[in-house]
Wavefront OBJ file of the C-alpha trace (Angstrom):
o trace
v -187.375 -15.756 158.985
v -187.948 -12.684 156.951
v -191.496 -12.591 155.792
v -190.508 -10.594 152.710
v -188.636 -13.620 151.330
v -190.767 -15.851 149.202
v -190.003 -19.011 147.296
v -189.575 -19.021 143.545
v -192.747 -20.983 143.101
v -194.667 -18.332 144.983
v -193.293 -15.386 142.967
v -193.219 -16.915 139.470
v -195.482 -19.140 137.570
v -194.551 -22.629 136.514
v -194.320 -21.571 132.837
v -191.849 -18.795 133.614
v -189.674 -21.119 135.642
v -189.695 -23.676 132.780
v -188.739 -20.953 130.294
v -185.795 -19.898 132.489
v -184.614 -23.502 132.782
v -184.853 -23.989 129.029
v -182.919 -20.794 128.412
v -180.255 -21.888 130.873
v -179.888 -25.285 129.219
v -179.665 -23.631 125.792
v -176.913 -21.308 127.005
v -175.012 -24.218 128.524
v -175.272 -26.291 125.323
v -174.156 -23.275 123.279
v -171.055 -22.914 125.401
v -170.281 -26.587 124.876
v -170.638 -26.183 121.100
v -168.325 -23.181 121.118
v -165.745 -25.106 123.092
v -165.981 -28.014 120.654
v -165.632 -25.704 117.689
v -162.607 -24.024 119.244
v -160.965 -27.350 119.992
v -161.586 -28.591 116.465
v -160.174 -25.355 115.032
v -157.036 -25.724 117.134
v -156.631 -29.312 115.984
v -156.965 -28.268 112.335
v -154.408 -25.523 112.805
v -151.954 -27.918 114.419
v -152.502 -30.446 111.605
v -151.920 -27.740 108.978
v -148.662 -26.698 110.623
v -147.514 -30.307 110.748
v -148.343 -30.743 107.045
v -146.405 -27.606 106.145
v -143.384 -28.809 108.099
v -143.541 -32.197 106.371
v -143.865 -30.557 102.932
v -140.844 -28.363 103.652
v -138.783 -31.397 104.673
v -139.806 -33.233 101.489
v -138.958 -30.203 99.339
v -135.481 -29.934 100.831
v -134.943 -33.664 100.372
v -135.935 -33.460 96.690
v -133.504 -30.595 96.135
v -130.646 -32.647 97.529
v -131.461 -35.999 95.974
v -129.698 -37.220 92.824
v -131.401 -39.501 90.351
v -129.541 -42.770 89.920
v -128.740 -43.598 86.282
v -126.838 -46.690 85.298
v -124.409 -46.878 82.395
v -126.974 -48.133 79.892
v -129.396 -45.279 80.631
v -126.628 -42.743 80.178
v -125.704 -44.191 76.780
v -129.328 -44.164 75.650
v -129.329 -40.368 75.769
v -131.313 -37.722 77.575
v -134.930 -38.498 78.470
v -135.837 -34.881 79.187
v -136.128 -32.935 75.955
v -135.976 -29.360 77.364
v -132.264 -29.683 78.116
v -131.536 -31.103 74.664
v -133.622 -28.454 72.926
v -131.875 -25.703 74.880
v -128.461 -26.947 73.774
v -129.723 -27.336 70.213
v -131.073 -23.779 70.125
v -127.672 -22.404 71.122
v -125.918 -23.858 68.065
v -128.687 -24.429 65.489
v -131.011 -21.875 63.890
v -134.348 -23.642 63.396
v -135.782 -20.817 61.271
v -132.895 -20.739 58.775
v -132.345 -24.522 59.167
v -128.591 -24.287 59.482
v -125.845 -24.015 62.095
v -125.297 -20.650 63.699
v -122.143 -19.047 62.312
v -119.490 -17.853 64.719
v -117.021 -15.079 64.040
v -113.577 -16.453 63.381
v -110.395 -14.548 64.054
v -108.610 -13.488 60.876
v -106.123 -16.073 59.736
v -102.556 -14.914 60.186
v -100.400 -15.893 57.196
v -97.311 -17.938 57.821
v -94.241 -15.760 58.132
v -90.791 -17.036 57.385
v -88.517 -15.546 60.037
v -85.485 -16.271 57.901
v -86.520 -13.525 55.433
v -86.024 -9.776 56.107
v -89.103 -8.034 57.432
v -90.428 -5.057 55.420
v -89.368 -1.700 56.796
v -86.489 -3.223 58.744
v -83.537 -4.827 56.997
v -81.448 -7.236 58.941
v -77.824 -6.361 58.925
v -75.552 -9.195 57.859
v -72.220 -8.973 59.638
v -69.371 -8.906 57.176
v -65.962 -10.112 58.271
v -63.098 -8.568 56.309
v -60.785 -11.021 54.576
v -57.625 -11.792 56.487
v -54.535 -10.813 54.474
v -51.301 -12.650 54.728
v -48.521 -10.850 56.578
v -46.393 -10.915 53.433
v -49.085 -9.165 51.422
v -48.051 -5.522 50.755
v -51.686 -4.481 51.034
v -51.845 -5.697 54.617
v -50.382 -2.458 55.952
v -51.979 -0.021 53.487
v -55.460 -1.500 53.168
v -58.099 -0.792 55.808
v -61.481 -2.493 56.045
v -64.395 -0.437 54.712
v -67.944 -1.830 54.929
v -68.920 0.194 51.854
v -65.964 -1.016 49.810
v -66.444 -4.768 49.923
v -65.985 -5.178 46.192
v -62.238 -4.802 46.349
v -61.963 -7.604 48.921
v -64.024 -9.933 46.725
v -62.336 -9.083 43.467
v -60.573 -12.450 43.135
v -62.939 -14.445 45.351
v -66.453 -15.710 44.790
v -69.297 -13.604 46.145
v -71.241 -14.539 49.250
v -73.814 -16.286 47.076
v -76.888 -14.762 48.724
v -79.825 -14.979 46.305
v -82.832 -12.852 47.332
v -85.014 -15.225 45.283
v -83.237 -18.280 46.545
v -84.291 -21.550 48.102
v -86.350 -20.118 50.980
v -88.677 -18.043 48.825
v -88.938 -20.752 46.204
v -89.797 -23.366 48.827
v -92.415 -21.104 50.414
v -93.863 -20.276 46.993
v -94.149 -23.967 46.131
v -95.685 -24.696 49.520
v -98.295 -21.935 49.106
v -99.105 -23.215 45.632
v -99.658 -26.675 47.108
v -102.014 -25.259 49.724
v -104.051 -23.251 47.238
v -104.338 -26.050 44.718
v -107.834 -27.555 45.189
v -106.846 -30.801 43.478
v -104.219 -31.562 46.133
v -106.596 -30.930 49.054
v -107.884 -34.048 50.775
v -111.606 -34.641 50.522
v -113.342 -34.034 53.856
v -116.949 -35.142 53.577
v -119.214 -36.489 56.318
v -119.578 -40.254 56.034
v -122.766 -42.357 56.047
v -122.423 -46.140 56.495
v -124.984 -48.545 55.004
v -125.166 -52.341 55.430
v -123.547 -54.624 52.886
v -126.159 -57.364 53.463
v -128.407 -58.438 50.579
v -131.615 -58.342 52.634
v -131.124 -54.730 53.723
v -133.586 -52.188 52.294
v -130.765 -49.664 51.768
v -127.407 -50.527 50.167
v -124.962 -48.822 47.839
v -127.270 -49.818 44.953
v -130.214 -47.605 45.928
v -128.850 -45.159 48.517
v -128.591 -42.341 45.959
v -132.233 -42.725 44.920
v -133.215 -43.032 48.584
v -131.406 -40.063 50.145
v -130.881 -37.749 47.164
v -133.997 -38.341 45.035
v -136.101 -39.083 48.170
v -137.807 -42.196 46.735
v -137.391 -45.883 47.487
v -136.282 -48.199 44.685
v -135.951 -51.926 45.494
v -132.381 -53.189 45.499
v -133.308 -56.279 43.475
v -134.779 -54.111 40.729
v -131.517 -52.180 40.351
v -129.474 -55.389 40.388
v -131.570 -56.870 37.572
v -131.111 -53.703 35.533
v -127.349 -54.226 35.660
v -126.430 -51.363 38.011
v -123.062 -52.076 39.621
v -122.134 -49.584 42.369
v -118.582 -48.554 43.145
v -116.872 -48.778 46.517
v -118.541 -45.537 47.614
v -121.354 -43.226 46.513
v -121.395 -39.425 46.730
v -124.740 -37.849 47.663
v -125.369 -34.163 47.070
v -127.828 -32.191 49.160
v -128.694 -28.525 48.652
v -129.080 -26.553 51.888
v -129.671 -22.792 51.867
v -128.328 -22.510 48.328
v -125.153 -24.442 49.161
v -124.383 -27.990 48.036
v -123.293 -30.336 50.824
v -121.760 -33.656 49.761
v -121.904 -36.853 51.800
v -119.797 -39.949 51.279
v -121.653 -43.273 51.570
v -119.727 -46.544 52.127
v -120.530 -50.098 53.230
v -116.999 -51.218 54.230
v -115.321 -49.551 57.208
v -112.179 -51.679 57.312
v -110.136 -49.102 55.383
v -111.140 -46.014 57.368
v -108.357 -44.073 59.057
v -108.605 -42.527 62.516
v -109.319 -39.135 60.974
v -112.075 -40.615 58.801
v -113.693 -42.333 61.797
v -114.232 -38.894 63.323
v -116.275 -37.906 60.241
v -118.757 -40.816 60.431
v -122.092 -39.034 60.947
v -124.803 -41.685 60.399
v -125.253 -45.436 60.084
v -128.138 -47.614 58.951
v -128.406 -50.451 61.461
v -129.684 -53.778 60.187
v -130.161 -55.376 63.613
v -127.551 -58.070 64.344
v -124.508 -56.890 66.234
v -122.076 -58.576 63.851
v -122.655 -55.614 61.534
v -120.390 -53.527 63.805
v -117.428 -55.891 63.826
v -114.262 -53.829 63.362
v -115.862 -50.628 64.628
v -114.416 -48.550 67.488
v -115.877 -48.812 71.005
v -115.305 -52.603 70.747
v -118.227 -52.857 68.345
v -120.780 -52.146 71.105
v -123.919 -50.657 69.450
v -124.927 -48.796 72.616
v -121.608 -46.894 72.634
v -121.566 -46.414 68.850
v -125.114 -45.009 68.676
v -124.239 -42.499 71.380
v -121.672 -40.907 69.018
v -123.094 -41.778 65.578
v -126.693 -41.023 64.527
v -128.286 -44.440 63.943
v -131.295 -45.285 61.738
v -133.263 -48.427 60.962
v -135.225 -48.653 57.691
v -138.052 -51.186 57.417
v -141.534 -51.643 55.966
v -144.522 -50.788 58.135
v -145.921 -54.312 58.036
v -142.633 -55.864 59.209
v -141.457 -55.834 62.853
v -138.360 -53.990 64.073
v -135.319 -56.158 64.784
v -135.276 -57.382 68.369
v -131.621 -56.437 68.835
v -132.446 -52.747 68.318
v -134.931 -52.529 71.183
v -133.902 -50.147 74.008
v -131.186 -48.601 71.810
v -130.896 -45.018 70.576
v -132.073 -45.711 67.010
v -134.411 -43.642 64.825
v -136.969 -45.858 63.098
v -137.968 -45.021 59.497
v -141.085 -46.973 58.471
v -141.696 -47.005 54.716
v -145.026 -48.075 53.211
v -145.055 -51.230 51.133
v -146.550 -49.732 47.965
v -147.439 -46.030 48.491
v -144.321 -44.461 47.020
v -145.756 -40.927 47.193
v -145.240 -41.053 50.981
v -141.489 -41.739 50.747
v -140.388 -38.102 50.585
v -142.015 -37.086 53.865
v -140.646 -40.129 55.719
v -137.118 -39.831 54.318
v -137.064 -36.125 55.160
v -137.099 -37.242 58.787
v -133.659 -38.779 58.154
v -132.140 -35.408 57.223
v -133.884 -33.620 60.101
v -132.492 -36.060 62.674
v -129.034 -35.956 61.086
v -129.012 -32.124 61.132
v -129.906 -32.169 64.822
v -127.120 -34.678 65.549
v -124.553 -32.532 63.705
v -125.754 -29.434 65.562
v -125.306 -31.197 68.922
v -121.685 -32.118 68.027
v -120.294 -28.853 66.571
v -116.652 -29.621 67.371
v -116.740 -33.034 65.695
v -118.295 -31.666 62.468
v -116.595 -28.268 62.378
v -114.896 -29.299 59.114
v -118.249 -29.001 57.305
v -118.125 -25.205 57.641
v -114.678 -25.006 56.026
v -115.573 -27.174 53.022
l 1 2 3 4 5 6 7 8 9 10 11 12 13 14 15 16 17 18 19 20 21 22 23 24 25 26 27 28 29 30 31 32 33 34 35 36 37 38 39 40 41 42 43 44 45 46 47 48 49 50 51 52 53 54 55 56 57 58 59 60 61 62 63 64 65 66 67 68 69 70 71 72 73 74 75 76 77 78 79 80 81 82 83 84 85 86 87 88 89 90 91 92 93 94 95 96 97 98 99 100 101 102 103 104 105 106 107 108 109 110 111 112 113 114 115 116 117 118 119 120 121 122 123 124 125 126 127 128 129 130 131 132 133 134 135 136 137 138 139 140 141 142 143 144 145 146 147 148 149 150 151 152 153 154 155 156 157 158 159 160 161 162 163 164 165 166 167 168 169 170 171 172 173 174 175 176 177 178 179 180 181 182 183 184 185 186 187 188 189 190 191 192 193 194 195 196 197 198 199 200 201 202 203 204 205 206 207 208 209 210 211 212 213 214 215 216 217 218 219 220 221 222 223 224 225 226 227 228 229 230 231 232 233 234 235 236 237 238 239 240 241 242 243 244 245 246 247 248 249 250 251 252 253 254 255 256 257 258 259 260 261 262 263 264 265 266 267 268 269 270 271 272 273 274 275 276 277 278 279 280 281 282 283 284 285 286 287 288 289 290 291 292 293 294 295 296 297 298 299 300 301 302 303 304 305 306 307 308 309 310 311 312 313 314 315 316 317 318 319 320 321 322 323 324 325 326 327 328 329 330 331 332 333 334 335 336 337 338 339 340 341 342 343 344 345 346 347 348 349 350 351
């Protein structure tokens, strides 16, 4: 055995050997911690990738899914206002508070093709009169288009009157078109209930919607006010007077007049809409006609109007100075409804 080789205990002290062992154990534990940290980091990275894949799958599924809406939800109208407001902004100017005007092509006047056009006279073919063979003029006379008088000397003229029936008929027709008295009235229609317990009837609708103040119906009845079959309400918008026709009986409306019904005050019971189109279904009617319900604040809303597209107008019982602000909401909602149906109410621009 080589005498130069010595044991560790002979060359180093016990304290040095203990220090080396401690250092070795510390290095070994540090390696274990690094391995644990690396494994945990790999697990987190794998979990993050899995989460991203799952989020991508969910995003693609949401893009392809379609929200189920039954028939009743479709008739109740849109629940998301941005789409409605975007459509409203395209046809209604909120700053000027009126419908956006569109350029119309110039109206071409009616032209009667039976009349000669200016600058180009239609040539009327003239057939020469047939002479009898025994007539001595048959051999000597020759037809001349500029000498028609001699052929018509003993015969009546053609009878063409340049101011004849065609021009007279067209002149009378144009006079009928330009006469404002003969034009049919085309006003938007508002329907109110005919029931006695309704807060709005033909008795007080003019004070309510034109004067913007509520007057009890019983008070007007006691004063002897007897309304006619319809009431005309005038409203001034941007310096122009717009007239509305208010009725409480729809049995005499024609198909053309039904298209002009813009608003209705709903009382609650469905028998109010007997005789209406859409089989008298309020859900279908309120989708086409702007519906309102007028009641006092301390009284509940009719149960039949729940879950329907109805605008609620709550009047105070005694504070009449608040009526104007609440009733102004009626006109704002009606203007929005007319703006959303420009083709149905296009006649209002021509009035």
